[in-house]
C-alpha positions, 0 to 999 in steps of 0.5 A: 100320888105314887104311894103304896106297893109298887108292882111290875107295871109301875117299874115298866111305866117308870122305864118308859117314862124315863126313856121317852123324856130322854128322847123328848128333851134330846130332840128339843135340845138338838132342835134348839142347837140346830136352829141357833147355829145354822142361821143361813140353812133351812131348818124344817120342823115338819121332820121333827113332829112325829118324833116329838108327838111319839115321845109325848105319847109314850110319856103319858103312857108311862105316867098312866102305867105308873099311876095304875101300877101302885096298890093302895093299902086298905086301912082297917079302921073301926068302920070296916070292923063292923062289916 
């Protein structure tokens, strides 16, 4: 999927992907720890929805940037020499 020459867009997309996945997984980890450790305290999911939605959005943006940031090498075969 990511074969070819990597451009600057690819590396920026990789950085965005890494940061957004770190935010997403740390948020999910914190939610799991908070919901397990505090049985009596009220835990609100509504406050975490914007952070999770933003992290997923930037995760998809990073994947798209990585996909569009690779240049495919043109193969020169017998069919292209005739043109």
